[in-house]
C-alpha positions as CSV (number, residue, x, y, z in Angstrom):
1,M,1.5,-5.6,11.1
2,R,5.0,-6.9,11.6
3,Q,5.3,-7.7,7.9
4,A,3.6,-4.3,6.9
5,E,6.4,-2.5,8.9
6,E,9.2,-4.7,7.3
7,D,7.7,-4.0,3.8
8,L,7.9,-0.3,4.5
9,R,11.4,-0.5,5.4
10,A,12.0,-2.4,2.2
11,A,10.2,0.3,0.2
12,E,12.4,3.0,1.9
13,T,15.7,1.0,0.8
14,L,14.2,0.7,-2.8
15,Y,13.6,4.2,-3.0
16,S,17.1,5.1,-1.4
17,G,18.6,2.9,-4.4
18,G,16.6,4.7,-7.2
19,N,14.2,1.5,-7.8
20,Y,11.1,3.7,-8.0
21,A,8.6,0.8,-9.7
22,W,9.3,-1.6,-7.0
23,C,9.1,0.8,-4.3
24,C,5.9,1.8,-5.4
25,F,4.7,-1.9,-5.5
26,A,6.1,-2.6,-1.9
27,C,4.1,0.7,-0.9
28,Q,1.0,-1.1,-1.9
29,Q,2.1,-4.1,0.0
30,V,2.4,-2.1,3.2
31,A,-1.1,-1.0,2.6
32,E,-2.5,-4.3,1.7
33,K,-1.0,-6.0,4.8
34,S,-2.0,-3.2,7.1
35,L,-5.5,-3.4,5.9
36,K,-5.7,-7.1,6.4
37,S,-4.3,-6.8,10.0
38,I,-7.3,-4.6,10.6
39,L,-9.7,-7.3,9.2
40,E,-7.9,-9.9,11.0
41,Y,-8.2,-7.8,14.3
42,L,-12.1,-7.2,13.7
43,G,-12.4,-11.1,12.9
44,R,-13.1,-10.5,9.2
45,P,-10.0,-12.2,7.6
46,S,-10.1,-11.3,3.8
47,R,-8.2,-12.4,0.8
48,G,-7.4,-10.5,-2.4
49,H,-5.1,-7.5,-3.3
50,N,-7.6,-5.0,-4.1
51,L,-7.1,-2.1,-1.4
52,V,-10.3,-0.6,-2.3
53,R,-12.4,-3.5,-1.6
54,L,-10.4,-4.3,1.5
55,L,-11.3,-1.0,2.7
56,K,-15.0,-1.1,1.9
57,E,-15.0,-4.2,4.3
58,I,-13.4,-2.4,7.2
59,E,-15.7,0.8,6.7
60,K,-18.5,-1.7,7.8
61,H,-17.1,-1.6,11.2
62,V,-15.0,1.5,11.7
63,S,-14.8,4.7,10.3
64,V,-12.0,5.4,7.7
65,P,-10.4,8.8,7.2
66,D,-10.5,10.4,3.7
67,S,-6.6,10.6,3.8
68,V,-6.5,6.6,4.0
69,R,-9.1,6.2,1.5
70,R,-7.2,8.6,-1.0
71,A,-4.1,6.5,-0.1
72,C,-5.8,3.2,-0.9
73,F,-7.2,4.5,-4.0
74,V,-3.7,5.6,-5.5
75,L,-1.6,2.7,-4.0
76,N,-4.1,0.1,-5.7
77,R,-2.9,1.3,-8.9
78,Y,0.7,0.1,-8.1
79,Y,-0.2,-3.6,-7.8
80,V,0.2,-4.7,-11.4
81,A,1.7,-1.7,-13.2
82,T,4.8,-1.7,-11.2
83,R,5.6,-5.3,-12.0
84,Y,4.6,-6.3,-15.4
85,P,6.2,-5.2,-18.9
86,N,2.9,-5.5,-20.6
87,A,1.1,-3.2,-18.2
88,F,2.0,-0.4,-20.6
89,S,1.5,-0.2,-24.2
90,S,5.2,0.5,-24.5
91,G,8.1,0.8,-22.0
92,A,9.0,-1.5,-18.9
93,P,7.7,-0.3,-15.4
94,V,11.2,0.9,-14.7
95,E,10.8,3.6,-17.2
96,M,7.3,4.7,-16.0
97,F,7.7,5.7,-12.3
98,D,10.1,8.3,-10.8
99,S,11.2,9.6,-7.5
100,K,8.0,11.9,-7.1
101,D,5.7,8.6,-7.4
102,A,7.8,6.4,-5.1
103,E,7.8,9.5,-2.6
104,E,4.1,10.1,-2.8
105,A,3.8,5.9,-2.4
106,L,5.9,6.1,0.6
107,N,3.8,8.9,2.2
108,Y,0.8,7.1,1.5
109,A,1.9,3.7,2.7
110,R,2.8,5.3,6.0
111,E,-0.7,7.0,6.2
112,V,-2.3,3.5,5.9
113,L,0.4,1.6,8.3
114,N,-0.3,4.5,10.9
115,Y,-4.1,4.2,10.5
116,A,-3.8,0.5,11.0
117,K,-1.7,0.9,14.2
118,S,-4.2,3.3,15.5
119,I,-7.1,0.8,15.1
120,L,-5.0,-2.1,16.7
121,G,-3.6,0.0,19.4
122,Y,-0.1,0.0,18.4
123,T,2.2,2.9,19.3
């Protein structure tokens, strides 16, 4: 959880600096590390980066709000597309993400992080 919290701070800094593609990627990382923290807590450690797959494993043990499910579906799209120049037929990731994308990603990252904290008993 500590790393997820730090990644959120990094995402906020990236957003403030106008680096929206990397902000979106950092938000995906917040969600990934949050979900993996839950799985560790449940004694079901998992590998991989697919948030939807991680969430499905979590759902076998605890309920997941629709808002968290939605956040994971959106953030999952930012794992590759935000980093690789060949993710789009033309244009670099820096040209494909704007402040609205990053703001939405931040909100979704906070949603997943807060959900994980609630499961783990963090305040």
